[in-house]
C-alpha positions, 0 to 999 in steps of 0.5 A: 483536523484532516483538512489542513494536511489534505490541502497540502497534499493536493497542492503538492500533487498539483505542483508536481506532475510526477514525484521524484521519490522512488519509494513513494512511486513504488508504494503508489504502483503497489497500491492495488496489491496493498489494497488486496492484502490489507484486509487479511492482515487487518483480521490477523492484527485484530486477533493478535491485538485482542489476544495480547492486549485488552486494556485502554492504553492508546500507545499499544493501539497506536503501535499495533496500527503503525506495525499493521500499516508497515507490514501491509505496505511491505507485503503489498510491495513484495506481492506487487514485485513478484506477482502483479508486475510480471503479469502486467509485463507479460500481458503487455508483451502479448498485447504487442504481439496481437497488435502486430499480427 
């Protein structure tokens, strides 16, 4: 089932060098921060889901997972903008100074 969407994504990526969608580019830039924070959030999500729900409704599971993905993305982007990006910019400035000396 995943072959068809994957094929379209690969074809789209090959067709366009840089996607002109700022939101997608921002999520791509923040992907490392998202990666680092999602494990903690997954643990919290699982605890909350097991506390509030113990049935077999697929809709509750889907809703919980969609909220997890949204929250992971938002927190990752916030951490990227407030921590990761400023550190990268400072390191780039220091690198230029070192190269010039």
